[in-house]
N, C-alpha and C positions, 0 to 999 in steps of 0.2 A: 862179362861172359864172352868167351872167344867164339869164333864162327862155328867151329865144330860142335861145341857144346850147345850153342843156340839152335843149330840145325837139328841135332839129335833130340833136343827137348821138344821141338815142334813135331818131329817125326814120332816120338813117343806119344805125344798127345793125340796124334792122328790115329795110331794103331790102338792105343788104349781106349779111345772113344768107341771102339767096336769089339774089343776083346778084354776080358778080365785078366789082369797080370798082377803077380805078387810083387812086393817091394824088391825082392831079389831079381826078378825078371826085368823089372823096370830099370834097375841099376845096371844090369848087364847090357841093355840097349844103350843107355847113356854112356857106357864105357867102351862102346865099339870104337876101335881105332879107325882113323881116316885121314887122308891127305887133303888139305884145303887147296883148291885150284881155282884160279880166276880165268873165266872164259870171256873173250871179247865179243861184242855184239855181232850177230850173223856169222859166227864161227861154229862149226860142227864139233861136238864133243865125242860123239860116237857115229861112225860111218855105217852105211848099209853094208851088211855082210861081214862086218868086223867081228872078230872073236875077242871078247873082253874077259878080263879076270877080276873085275871089280864093278860095283854098282855106283850109281851117281845119286847123291842126295842134294837137293837144292837148298842152299843156305840163304841166298839173297838173289833177287832178279827174277827173270821169267824165261823158262825154257819151253821148247816144243818138240813133240815127236812128229816125224814126217816121213812120207814116202815120196819117191821121185820117179818120174817117167824117163824114158830114154832121151827125150828131148830136153830134160832138165826141169820140167814143170814139177812143182812141189805141192803136195796136199798135206796140210797140218791136220793131224788126227787127235791131238791132245795138247793141252797147255799145263805147265807145271809151275807151281808157286813154292815159296819157302815151306819146308817140311815135307814135301813130296819126294819120293824115291822113284823116279820115272822107270828105271829098268831093274827093279828088284827081282823080276822074273829071270834076269840074265844069270842068276845064281844056278838055275837048273837048265837054262837055255842060252849058253854064252855066245852063240853066233847071232848077231843082231839082224833081224829081217826088216827093221825100221831104223831110223837114225834120230839122233838127238842134236838139237841146235840151240844156241843161246840167242834169244830175240833181243836181249839187252845185255849189258855187262852183268855177268852172273857169277856169283861165288858158289862153288860146289864142294861137297865133301865126297871123296872117292873111297869107298869101303871095299876092301878086298873080299872076294868070294870066300876065301879061306876063313875070314873072320865071321862071315855070315854062316858058314858051315859049322863052325865051332859053337856059336850061340844056339843054333837050331838043334844041334846034337845034345847040348847040355840042358836046354830048356824046351821041351816039346811044345809047351803053350806058346812060346815065342814063335816057333815055326808055324803053328796054326794061325797066329795073329798076322804073320807075314803073308801066309796063303790067303787069308781073308782080305788083306790089303790089295793083293793082286786081283782078286775078284772085283773089288771096287773099281780098279782101273778098267776092267772089262765092261762093267756096268756103264761107266761114263762113255766108253767107246760106242756101246750100243745106242746110247741116247744121242750121241753125235751123228750116228748114221741116220737115225730117225729125223734129226733136225735138218740135215742136209737133203735127205730124200723126200720129205713130206711137208716141210714148212716153207712158206714164202719168205722173201728176203727180210721183211719187217720182223716176222716171227723168229727167223734164224738169229738175227742180230740181238733181238730182245732176249732170246733164250740163253745165248752165250753170256750176255751181261748179267742175267739173273744167276746163272751158275757161278760166275766169277765173284759176284757180290756175296753169295752164300759161302763160297770157299774162303774168301778173304775174311769174312766175318768170323769164320771158324778159327782162324789163327790170330784174331784180335787186330786185324788191319782194316776194319770198316769203321770209319769215324764220321758221324753225322751223315750217314748214308752216302759217304764218299769212300772210294777205295782206289789203290794204285792200279793202273792198267797201262804200263809202258809199252804199248804195242802200236804199230803203225797200220794204216789202212791196207797196205799190201799184205801184211801178215793176216789181218782179219779176212781179207779176200781168200787167202790160201786156206784158212780154217773153215770158211763157210761156203766155199764153192761159188763165189760171186766175183764180179770184177771190182776193182778198186773204185771205179766210178759209181757202181751200184751201191757199194758200201757207203760212199760219201753222201749220196742222195738219201739213203735210208737213215743215216745218222742225223742228217739235216732235218728230216721229217720228224724224228723222235725229239729232237731239240725244239723244233717249232711247236710241237704238241706239249711242250714242257713236261716231258716224261723223263728224259735223261740228257745229260750234256757231257761231252768229253773234251778235255783241254788240259794242257800242262801235265800230261802223262797221268791224269786222274780221271775217274768217272764219278760223276755226281748224279745220284738217282733222285729226281725231284718228285716222282709219283710212283712208288713201289707197286701199288695195286694195279696201276695202268700198265706198268712194264711187265708184271707177272701175267696179266691177262693177255697182253699182246703176244707173249711167249708161250702161253699155255703151259706154264712152268709148274711142275710138281717135283719137289726135291727128294722124292722117295728113292730115286736111283743113286743119290749121294750117300745113302746108308748112314745117315746121322743117327746118333743114339736117341734114347727116349726123352732126353731133356735138352733139346736144342734151344739156343737163345731165341727169344721170341721176336727179336727185331725184324727177322725176315720170314719166319715160318709160321 
């Protein structure tokens, strides 16, 4: 399976998990045309204020949405894994008020807005499914605001790890309670409103408590119940369907 097909299959699974789609509508999504693009680590794919004519679908790697102050400080407001379409909303709002960057070497599929327009016009149910997917992005953003604004460092880190474990499990990349997390401590600090030193100390404490360990670009959850308790994690905001895999929920 090529990168475009693999990415669209993951994306279809994502939207079909929350929307009922016919075989014809599913096939239309899988047949969306797209250009496969490789983005090097720490390179921006979409700049703030840029007017875009295509959306980005993550095929492999890890991307982030971020804002930036005048002095160059960045705040990561979302992480995107394979199967996510970070800027699907750009179809109706093409000037980007946020930016997208690759945290690792990332393979993306760029889908023209014209192709999105065509499928939405032909299949209204697909348009509603895409709209619903955008609301999920908003729900995750709201939870991130709560995480940064009201939780302490330990809970912030634990909550992000719980979320990523649940999302990676959803795409079949949670193995033995381990999942890929190719992100450095500086990126974590930018996502959680903490310093890199504070992130290092918090991860060390979680590891010492035998709750979670991070190494080799992987996270291993040793005690899911303890991690979930530390995070006060409720996956409701992720809007999973009524039959989630029981490994995490």
